[in-house]
C-alpha positions as CSV (number, residue, x, y, z in Angstrom):
1,X,26.9,9.1,28.6
2,X,29.7,8.2,31.0
3,X,33.3,7.5,29.8
4,X,33.0,4.0,31.0
5,X,29.8,3.4,29.1
6,X,31.2,5.0,26.0
7,X,34.2,2.7,26.2
8,X,32.0,-0.4,26.6
9,X,29.8,0.7,23.7
10,X,32.8,1.2,21.5
11,X,34.1,-2.2,22.2
12,X,30.7,-3.8,21.7
13,X,29.7,-2.3,18.4
14,X,32.9,-2.8,16.4
15,X,31.7,-0.3,13.8
16,X,28.9,-2.6,12.4
17,X,26.2,0.0,12.6
18,X,25.3,1.9,9.4
19,X,23.2,5.0,8.8
20,X,20.5,4.4,6.3
21,X,18.2,7.4,6.2
22,X,16.7,10.3,8.1
23,X,13.5,11.8,6.9
24,X,10.2,13.6,7.8
25,X,7.1,11.8,9.0
26,X,4.2,13.9,7.8
27,X,1.3,11.9,9.1
28,X,0.3,9.0,11.4
29,X,2.9,6.2,11.0
30,X,4.2,3.0,12.4
31,X,5.9,4.7,15.4
32,X,3.3,7.2,16.6
33,X,0.3,9.4,15.5
34,X,2.4,12.5,15.4
35,X,4.5,14.2,12.7
36,X,8.2,14.2,13.3
37,X,11.5,12.8,12.0
38,X,12.6,9.2,11.7
39,X,16.1,7.7,11.7
40,X,16.8,4.3,10.2
41,X,20.0,2.5,11.2
42,X,21.2,-1.0,10.1
43,X,22.5,-2.9,13.2
44,X,22.1,-5.9,15.3
45,X,19.6,-6.2,18.2
46,X,22.3,-5.7,20.7
47,X,23.7,-2.7,18.9
48,X,20.2,-1.2,18.8
49,X,20.0,-1.5,22.6
50,X,23.2,0.5,22.9
51,X,22.1,3.1,20.3
52,X,18.7,4.0,21.8
53,X,19.8,5.8,24.9
54,X,22.7,7.5,23.2
55,X,20.6,8.7,20.3
56,X,17.8,10.0,22.6
57,X,20.4,11.8,24.8
58,X,21.9,13.6,21.7
59,X,18.5,14.5,20.3
60,X,17.3,15.8,23.7
61,X,20.5,17.8,24.1
62,X,20.0,19.5,20.8
63,X,16.3,20.2,21.3
64,X,17.1,21.8,24.7
65,X,19.8,24.0,23.1
66,X,17.3,25.1,20.4
67,X,14.7,25.8,23.0
68,X,12.2,23.5,21.3
69,X,9.2,21.9,23.1
70,X,9.8,18.5,24.6
71,X,9.3,15.7,22.1
72,X,7.8,12.3,22.1
73,X,10.4,9.6,21.4
74,X,9.6,6.2,19.9
75,X,11.5,3.4,18.4
76,X,10.8,0.0,16.7
77,X,13.3,-2.8,16.4
78,X,13.3,-4.4,12.9
79,X,15.0,-7.2,11.1
80,X,18.5,-5.9,10.5
81,X,18.2,-2.6,12.4
82,X,16.1,-0.1,14.2
83,X,14.0,3.0,13.4
84,X,14.0,5.8,15.9
85,X,11.7,8.9,15.8
86,X,10.8,12.0,17.7
87,X,7.9,14.4,17.3
88,X,8.3,17.9,16.0
89,X,6.3,20.9,14.9
90,X,4.9,20.8,11.4
91,X,6.9,23.9,10.4
92,X,10.2,22.4,11.7
93,X,10.3,18.9,10.1
94,X,13.3,19.5,7.8
95,X,15.3,20.9,10.7
96,X,14.1,17.9,12.8
97,X,15.6,15.6,10.2
98,X,18.8,17.5,10.3
99,X,18.8,17.0,14.1
100,X,18.4,13.3,13.5
101,X,21.3,13.2,11.1
102,X,23.5,15.1,13.6
103,X,22.3,12.9,16.5
104,X,23.4,9.8,14.5
105,X,26.8,11.3,13.7
106,X,27.3,12.2,17.4
107,X,26.0,8.8,18.5
108,X,28.2,7.0,16.0
109,X,31.3,8.7,17.4
110,X,30.3,8.0,21.0
111,X,29.7,4.3,20.2
112,X,33.0,3.9,18.3
113,X,31.3,3.5,14.9
114,X,33.0,6.7,13.5
115,X,36.4,8.1,14.3
116,X,35.2,11.7,13.9
117,X,32.5,13.4,16.0
118,X,30.5,16.4,14.8
119,X,31.0,19.8,16.4
120,X,28.1,20.6,18.7
121,X,28.3,24.4,18.5
122,X,28.7,24.4,14.7
123,X,25.7,22.1,14.3
124,X,23.6,24.2,16.7
125,X,24.4,27.4,14.7
126,X,23.4,25.7,11.4
127,X,20.3,24.2,12.9
128,X,19.1,27.6,14.3
129,X,19.4,29.1,10.8
130,X,17.5,26.2,9.2
131,X,14.8,26.4,11.8
132,X,14.4,30.1,11.4
133,X,14.1,29.8,7.6
134,X,11.6,27.0,7.8
135,X,9.4,28.6,10.5
136,X,5.9,29.5,9.4
137,X,4.0,31.3,12.2
138,X,0.9,31.7,10.1
139,X,0.7,28.0,9.4
140,X,1.0,27.1,13.0
141,X,-1.7,29.6,13.9
142,X,-4.0,28.0,11.3
143,X,-3.3,24.5,12.6
144,X,-4.1,25.5,16.2
145,X,-7.3,27.3,15.1
146,X,-8.5,24.4,12.9
147,X,-7.9,22.0,15.8
148,X,-9.9,24.2,18.2
149,X,-12.8,24.4,15.7
150,X,-12.7,20.7,14.7
151,X,-11.9,21.6,11.1
152,X,-9.9,19.2,8.9
153,X,-6.6,20.7,7.8
154,X,-4.2,19.3,5.2
155,X,-0.7,20.7,4.6
156,X,2.4,20.0,2.6
157,X,5.5,22.0,1.5
158,X,3.5,24.1,-1.0
159,X,-0.1,24.3,0.1
160,X,-2.5,24.2,3.0
161,X,-6.2,23.5,2.9
162,X,-9.2,23.5,5.2
163,X,-12.1,21.1,4.8
164,X,-12.2,18.3,2.3
165,X,-13.4,17.9,-1.3
166,X,-16.3,20.2,-2.1
167,X,-16.1,21.6,1.4
168,X,-12.5,22.7,1.1
169,X,-10.4,25.7,0.2
170,X,-6.7,25.7,-0.6
171,X,-3.9,28.4,-0.3
172,X,-0.2,28.6,-0.8
173,X,1.4,27.7,2.5
174,X,3.0,31.2,2.7
175,X,-0.2,33.1,1.7
176,X,-2.6,32.1,4.5
177,X,-5.6,34.5,4.9
178,X,-6.1,36.3,8.1
179,X,-9.7,35.4,8.4
180,X,-10.8,32.2,6.6
181,X,-14.6,31.7,6.3
182,X,-14.7,28.9,8.9
183,X,-18.4,28.2,8.4
184,X,-17.8,27.2,4.8
185,X,-15.5,24.2,5.5
186,X,-16.7,20.7,5.9
187,X,-15.6,17.1,5.3
188,X,-16.6,14.4,2.8
189,X,-16.7,10.6,3.4
190,X,-13.3,9.0,3.1
191,X,-12.4,5.3,2.6
192,X,-8.8,4.1,2.9
193,X,-7.7,0.9,1.2
194,X,-4.5,-1.0,1.8
195,X,-3.3,-4.6,1.8
196,X,-0.9,-6.7,-0.2
197,X,-3.2,-7.9,-3.0
198,X,-6.5,-6.6,-4.4
199,X,-6.0,-3.0,-3.4
200,X,-6.4,-1.4,-6.8
201,X,-9.3,-3.6,-7.9
202,X,-11.1,-3.0,-4.6
203,X,-10.6,0.8,-5.1
204,X,-12.0,0.6,-8.6
205,X,-15.0,-1.5,-7.3
206,X,-15.6,1.0,-4.6
207,X,-15.4,4.0,-7.0
208,X,-17.8,2.3,-9.4
209,X,-20.3,1.5,-6.6
210,X,-20.2,5.1,-5.3
211,X,-20.7,6.4,-8.9
212,X,-23.8,4.1,-9.1
213,X,-25.0,5.9,-6.0
214,X,-24.6,9.3,-7.7
215,X,-21.5,10.4,-5.9
216,X,-18.7,12.5,-7.3
217,X,-15.8,10.3,-6.4
218,X,-12.1,11.2,-6.0
219,X,-9.6,8.4,-6.2
220,X,-5.9,8.1,-5.5
221,X,-4.3,4.9,-6.5
222,X,-1.2,3.2,-7.9
223,X,-2.4,4.1,-11.4
224,X,-3.7,7.7,-11.2
225,X,-5.5,10.5,-9.5
226,X,-9.0,10.8,-10.8
227,X,-12.3,12.5,-10.2
228,X,-15.1,10.3,-11.6
229,X,-14.0,9.4,-15.1
230,X,-11.6,12.3,-15.5
231,X,-8.0,11.2,-14.9
232,X,-6.0,14.1,-13.5
233,X,-2.6,12.5,-13.6
234,X,-1.3,9.0,-14.5
235,X,1.4,7.8,-12.0
236,X,1.7,6.0,-8.7
237,X,-0.3,8.3,-6.4
238,X,-0.8,5.8,-3.6
239,X,1.2,7.9,-1.1
240,X,0.1,10.9,1.1
241,X,0.6,13.3,-1.8
242,X,-2.1,11.6,-3.8
243,X,-4.5,11.6,-0.9
244,X,-4.1,15.3,-0.4
245,X,-4.5,16.1,-4.1
246,X,-7.8,14.2,-4.3
247,X,-9.1,15.8,-1.1
248,X,-8.5,19.3,-2.4
249,X,-10.6,18.7,-5.6
250,X,-13.6,20.9,-5.2
251,X,-16.0,18.6,-7.1
252,X,-15.3,15.5,-4.8
253,X,-18.1,14.5,-2.4
254,X,-16.6,11.1,-1.5
255,X,-13.0,9.8,-1.7
256,X,-11.4,6.4,-2.0
257,X,-7.6,6.5,-1.2
258,X,-5.4,3.6,-2.0
259,X,-2.6,3.5,0.5
260,X,0.5,1.5,-0.3
261,X,3.3,0.2,1.9
262,X,5.9,2.6,0.5
263,X,4.0,5.8,1.4
264,X,3.1,4.5,4.8
265,X,6.7,3.6,5.5
266,X,8.3,6.7,4.1
267,X,5.9,9.4,5.3
268,X,2.9,8.0,7.0
269,X,-0.8,8.5,6.2
270,X,-2.0,11.4,4.1
271,X,-5.0,12.0,6.4
272,X,-5.5,11.8,10.1
273,X,-9.2,10.7,10.0
274,X,-11.3,8.5,7.8
275,X,-14.8,7.1,8.0
276,X,-13.7,3.6,7.0
277,X,-10.6,1.7,6.2
278,X,-10.1,-1.6,4.4
279,X,-7.2,-4.1,4.7
280,X,-7.5,-6.7,2.0
281,X,-4.9,-9.2,3.1
282,X,-1.3,-9.6,4.2
283,X,1.0,-11.7,2.2
284,X,4.6,-11.8,0.8
285,X,5.5,-8.8,-1.4
286,X,8.4,-6.4,-1.3
287,X,9.9,-8.3,1.6
288,X,13.5,-7.4,1.9
289,X,13.2,-3.6,2.1
290,X,14.2,-2.1,5.4
291,X,11.2,-1.9,7.6
292,X,9.3,-4.6,5.7
293,X,11.5,-7.6,5.8
294,X,8.9,-9.9,7.4
295,X,5.2,-10.4,7.3
296,X,4.9,-9.1,10.9
297,X,6.7,-5.9,9.8
298,X,4.4,-5.6,6.8
299,X,1.3,-6.1,8.9
300,X,2.4,-3.4,11.3
301,X,2.8,-1.0,8.3
302,X,-0.6,-1.8,6.8
303,X,-2.3,-1.6,10.3
304,X,-1.5,2.1,10.5
305,X,-4.7,2.8,8.6
306,X,-6.7,1.5,11.5
307,X,-5.5,4.4,13.6
308,X,-7.2,6.9,11.2
309,X,-10.7,5.4,11.5
310,X,-13.0,7.7,13.4
311,X,-14.6,6.5,16.6
312,X,-17.9,6.4,14.7
313,X,-16.2,4.6,11.7
314,X,-15.6,1.0,10.8
315,X,-12.5,-1.1,9.9
316,X,-13.1,-3.7,7.1
317,X,-11.0,-6.8,7.4
318,X,-10.5,-10.1,5.6
319,X,-11.7,-12.9,7.9
320,X,-9.9,-15.5,5.7
321,X,-6.5,-13.9,6.6
322,X,-5.4,-15.3,10.0
323,X,-2.8,-12.6,10.6
324,X,-5.6,-9.9,10.4
325,X,-7.8,-12.1,12.6
326,X,-5.1,-12.2,15.3
327,X,-4.2,-8.5,15.0
328,X,-7.9,-7.5,15.3
329,X,-8.1,-9.0,18.7
330,X,-6.4,-5.9,20.1
331,X,-8.6,-3.5,18.1
332,X,-11.3,-1.7,20.1
333,X,-13.3,-0.2,17.3
334,X,-16.1,-1.6,15.2
335,X,-15.0,-4.2,12.6
336,X,-16.9,-5.4,9.5
337,X,-15.6,-8.7,8.2
338,X,-15.7,-10.2,4.7
339,X,-15.0,-13.8,3.8
340,X,-15.3,-16.3,0.9
341,X,-16.3,-19.0,3.5
342,X,-19.9,-18.8,5.0
343,X,-18.7,-21.1,7.8
344,X,-15.8,-18.9,8.8
345,X,-15.8,-19.1,12.6
346,X,-14.7,-15.4,13.0
347,X,-17.7,-14.3,10.9
348,X,-20.1,-16.7,12.6
349,X,-19.2,-15.5,16.1
350,X,-19.1,-11.9,15.0
351,X,-22.6,-12.0,13.5
352,X,-24.0,-13.8,16.6
353,X,-22.6,-10.9,18.7
354,X,-24.5,-8.4,16.6
355,X,-21.8,-7.5,14.1
356,X,-21.9,-7.2,10.3
357,X,-20.2,-9.2,7.6
358,X,-20.1,-9.6,3.9
359,X,-19.9,-13.3,2.8
360,X,-20.0,-15.5,-0.2
361,X,-22.4,-18.4,0.3
362,X,-22.4,-20.7,-2.7
363,X,-22.7,-18.2,-5.5
364,X,-24.5,-15.6,-3.4
365,X,-22.8,-12.4,-2.1
366,X,-24.6,-11.6,1.1
367,X,-24.6,-8.9,3.8
368,X,-25.3,-10.5,7.1
369,X,-26.3,-8.5,10.2
370,X,-27.7,-10.3,13.2
371,X,-30.0,-12.9,11.7
372,X,-30.8,-10.9,8.6
373,X,-29.3,-12.0,5.3
374,X,-29.4,-9.6,2.4
375,X,-28.6,-10.7,-1.1
376,X,-26.3,-8.4,-3.0
377,X,-25.9,-10.4,-6.2
378,X,-24.6,-13.7,-7.5
379,X,-21.0,-14.2,-8.3
380,X,-21.5,-14.9,-12.0
381,X,-23.4,-11.6,-12.4
382,X,-20.2,-9.7,-11.7
383,X,-18.4,-9.5,-15.1
384,X,-14.8,-9.4,-13.8
385,X,-15.3,-12.7,-11.9
386,X,-15.3,-14.5,-15.2
387,X,-18.5,-16.4,-14.3
388,X,-17.4,-16.9,-10.7
389,X,-14.0,-18.5,-11.6
390,X,-12.0,-15.5,-10.4
391,X,-12.5,-16.0,-6.7
392,X,-10.0,-13.3,-5.8
393,X,-12.2,-10.8,-7.5
394,X,-15.2,-12.1,-5.6
395,X,-13.2,-11.3,-2.5
396,X,-12.5,-7.8,-3.9
397,X,-16.1,-7.3,-4.6
398,X,-17.1,-8.3,-1.0
399,X,-14.4,-6.0,0.4
400,X,-15.6,-3.0,-1.7
401,X,-19.2,-3.7,-0.9
402,X,-18.4,-3.7,2.8
403,X,-16.3,-0.5,2.5
404,X,-18.9,1.5,0.6
405,X,-21.7,0.3,2.9
406,X,-19.6,1.7,5.8
407,X,-19.6,5.0,3.8
408,X,-23.4,5.0,3.8
409,X,-24.2,3.4,0.4
410,X,-27.4,1.5,0.1
411,X,-27.4,-2.2,-0.8
412,X,-29.3,-1.4,-4.0
413,X,-26.6,0.9,-5.2
414,X,-23.9,-1.6,-4.1
415,X,-25.6,-4.3,-6.2
416,X,-25.8,-2.0,-9.2
417,X,-22.1,-1.1,-8.9
418,X,-21.0,-4.8,-8.6
419,X,-23.0,-6.1,-11.6
420,X,-22.0,-3.3,-14.0
421,X,-18.3,-3.4,-13.3
422,X,-16.7,-4.3,-16.7
423,X,-13.2,-5.3,-17.3
424,X,-12.4,-2.1,-19.2
425,X,-12.9,-0.3,-15.8
426,X,-10.3,-2.6,-14.2
427,X,-7.3,-2.6,-16.7
428,X,-4.5,-5.0,-16.0
429,X,-6.5,-7.0,-13.4
430,X,-8.0,-10.2,-14.6
431,X,-8.8,-9.0,-18.2
432,X,-10.1,-11.7,-20.6
433,X,-9.7,-11.5,-24.4
434,X,-10.6,-13.7,-27.3
435,X,-8.5,-13.5,-30.4
436,X,-9.7,-15.8,-33.2
437,X,-10.5,-18.5,-30.7
438,X,-7.4,-18.0,-28.6
439,X,-8.2,-17.0,-25.0
440,X,-5.9,-14.5,-23.4
441,X,-5.9,-13.7,-19.7
442,X,-4.1,-10.5,-18.6
443,X,-3.3,-9.8,-14.9
444,X,-0.8,-7.8,-12.8
445,X,-0.2,-10.7,-10.4
446,X,3.4,-10.6,-9.3
447,X,3.7,-12.1,-5.8
448,X,2.9,-15.6,-4.5
449,X,-0.6,-14.9,-3.2
450,X,-1.7,-13.0,-6.2
451,X,-0.2,-15.5,-8.6
452,X,-1.6,-18.4,-6.6
453,X,-5.1,-16.9,-7.0
454,X,-4.6,-16.4,-10.7
455,X,-3.3,-19.9,-11.2
456,X,-6.3,-21.4,-9.3
457,X,-8.6,-19.4,-11.7
458,X,-6.6,-20.6,-14.8
459,X,-7.1,-24.2,-13.7
460,X,-10.9,-23.6,-13.8
461,X,-10.9,-22.2,-17.3
462,X,-11.2,-25.0,-20.0
463,X,-8.3,-25.0,-22.4
464,X,-6.7,-27.3,-25.0
465,X,-3.3,-26.1,-24.1
466,X,-2.0,-23.5,-21.6
467,X,0.9,-21.1,-21.9
468,X,2.3,-18.6,-19.4
469,X,4.0,-15.3,-20.2
470,X,5.7,-13.7,-17.2
471,X,8.8,-12.2,-15.7
472,X,10.0,-11.5,-12.2
473,X,11.7,-8.6,-10.5
474,X,15.2,-9.0,-9.4
475,X,14.6,-8.0,-5.8
476,X,12.8,-11.3,-5.1
477,X,14.9,-14.0,-3.4
478,X,16.0,-17.0,-5.4
479,X,13.8,-19.2,-3.3
480,X,10.7,-17.1,-4.0
481,X,11.4,-17.0,-7.7
482,X,11.8,-20.8,-7.7
483,X,8.5,-21.2,-5.8
484,X,6.7,-19.0,-8.3
485,X,8.1,-21.2,-11.2
486,X,7.0,-24.4,-9.4
487,X,3.5,-23.0,-8.7
488,X,3.2,-21.9,-12.4
489,X,4.2,-25.3,-13.8
490,X,1.7,-27.1,-11.4
491,X,-1.3,-25.8,-13.4
492,X,-0.4,-27.9,-16.3
493,X,1.6,-25.6,-18.7
494,X,2.5,-26.6,-22.2
495,X,4.8,-23.6,-22.9
496,X,6.5,-20.8,-20.8
497,X,7.6,-17.5,-22.2
498,X,9.8,-15.5,-19.9
499,X,10.3,-11.8,-20.2
500,X,13.7,-10.4,-19.2
501,X,12.3,-7.0,-18.0
502,X,15.6,-5.1,-17.7
503,X,13.9,-2.2,-15.9
504,X,13.2,-4.7,-13.0
505,X,16.7,-6.2,-12.7
506,X,17.1,-4.3,-9.4
507,X,20.7,-5.3,-8.8
508,X,20.8,-8.6,-10.7
509,X,22.7,-9.2,-13.9
510,X,21.0,-9.7,-17.2
511,X,19.6,-13.3,-17.5
512,X,19.9,-14.1,-13.8
513,X,16.2,-14.3,-13.1
514,X,15.5,-16.2,-16.3
515,X,18.3,-18.7,-15.4
516,X,16.6,-19.4,-12.0
517,X,13.2,-19.8,-13.6
518,X,14.5,-22.1,-16.3
519,X,16.5,-24.2,-13.9
520,X,13.4,-24.7,-11.6
521,X,11.1,-25.5,-14.6
522,X,13.5,-28.1,-15.8
523,X,13.5,-29.7,-12.4
524,X,9.7,-29.8,-12.5
525,X,9.8,-31.8,-15.8
526,X,9.7,-29.1,-18.5
527,X,11.8,-29.6,-21.7
528,X,14.2,-27.0,-22.9
529,X,12.0,-26.3,-26.0
530,X,9.1,-25.5,-23.7
531,X,10.9,-22.5,-22.2
532,X,11.4,-19.4,-24.3
533,X,13.2,-16.1,-23.4
534,X,12.4,-12.7,-24.7
535,X,13.6,-9.2,-23.7
536,X,10.3,-7.3,-23.5
537,X,6.7,-8.2,-22.7
538,X,5.3,-7.3,-26.1
539,X,7.9,-9.6,-27.7
540,X,6.8,-12.3,-25.3
541,X,3.1,-11.8,-26.2
542,X,3.8,-11.9,-29.9
543,X,5.7,-15.2,-29.7
544,X,3.0,-16.7,-27.4
545,X,0.3,-15.7,-29.9
546,X,2.3,-17.2,-32.8
547,X,2.5,-20.5,-30.8
548,X,-1.1,-20.5,-29.7
549,X,-4.0,-22.1,-31.6
550,X,-7.8,-21.9,-31.2
551,X,-8.9,-23.4,-27.9
552,X,-5.6,-22.5,-26.1
553,X,-5.3,-20.3,-23.1
554,X,-2.4,-17.7,-22.9
555,X,-1.9,-16.2,-19.4
556,X,0.0,-13.0,-19.4
557,X,1.3,-11.5,-16.2
558,X,2.0,-8.0,-17.2
559,X,4.4,-6.8,-14.6
560,X,5.6,-3.9,-16.8
561,X,2.1,-2.6,-17.4
562,X,-1.0,-4.0,-19.0
563,X,-1.9,-1.0,-21.2
564,X,0.6,-1.7,-24.1
565,X,-0.4,-5.4,-24.0
566,X,-4.1,-4.6,-24.2
567,X,-3.5,-2.0,-26.9
568,X,-1.7,-4.6,-29.0
569,X,-4.4,-7.2,-28.5
570,X,-7.1,-4.8,-29.7
571,X,-5.0,-3.8,-32.7
572,X,-5.0,-7.5,-33.6
573,X,-8.8,-7.6,-33.3
574,X,-9.1,-9.2,-29.9
575,X,-12.4,-8.8,-28.1
């Protein structure tokens, strides 16, 4: 960069830019299909324009000095900043992230953001040492050989594997055999599930359907890693690590991988190829985190799964979500739509053109292809739809039916899976209990779309009185918390029990979220005595049950986890 340009840049930035993170990208991601390193910087749009060429120049200068292959560069401008990435070899990703950190420091100095610039020769010496320590010649040989043979390879810091599921073999990443038995490796069907709401329920539906078809199913989700009914580990495994763990299980002959925003944003996809992918919907949730501060940014993150769908595979999309409809116009692969509206124009035109769709028509769940309409089942036959009142679970059933059909499952097995899916197999999602005549509805709904769907269902359930037990995370905006309170009151509540949920304060002071909720409820017409405040969800549940009488409906939004709530209800004799 010339001295004149540097001087101009320094004057223009006025030290507003801020380094946020530099990390590895280990799979297909928002920026490109490659692995590499990403740099996140908080800045204005104008500052981003200044940073891009300076950063690229510094990265290029270091790559040349290290004698690395030429890299692919990519960037995306975001609300409040920019992400910049370059591709790198699998066995050099830590060193690549160090390069990114150095490139930021060098760029910050050139742009006047920092008063001290890093020493190039010192950085080069350190990076050479890091690259040498990280290098794994055997791994790179195996990657090249697998690519040439068309064999699926998965790798991470500790292990490398060839093939998938029952067709796989795994080794320590530093103990790769000289002559793998290449003929023994093969893939198993993979379905990827993402979206804002309904991911976990759709995953559970899909797993249940595949089990009805006699498959040994591996599942990674926000709740656990499991093979069939055996839970391997309970935790949030919706990132690439969970996907790899499932696909290395030797018993698995089909896999359903829940893929959440965080993993996609931080590392990328855990697999490069899938037979089908499902995007349930795009709505407000976790907005405010860098990289996902708008629905457009969130859509871009979720859309990454489409890049993994094989040419022979299918992408399953929600035709009732206009953002997905618009985004799909640029997709050149095969789409299978699902919809709660039989008159949906997207579905109608798609089917006329020879495409396939899964639709609710009246109370009938249908697969439609050309002019043929195949009945799967009726909505009231699916236990977790609560007689058809839980329309969001009908949508989840349609999405899972479409996904498993794309994986080769017969309509007969899909029907069996749908009508035998009990609430115990979907804990924390639309679970209904009866305690001595008191009806209790438990759900994880925590964002506007999910809560709206739940409230619509609650309106449809007859009740003498209604109470709501809920809390909200502190990383929601004041306006969003107020909207949730308004929407809740609109269903005709008689009592509200608010849980403090200290673990979810996320930067707010104790009582802040409750204060916002209480203020909005009072504005909507609630009396002070209709609003109660507790510390923990179990305390809230106990107080709600003490208030409730036979014929009442208690709605519990278990943000902190449904398991303790359900355990307590069963201890009390709820059915």
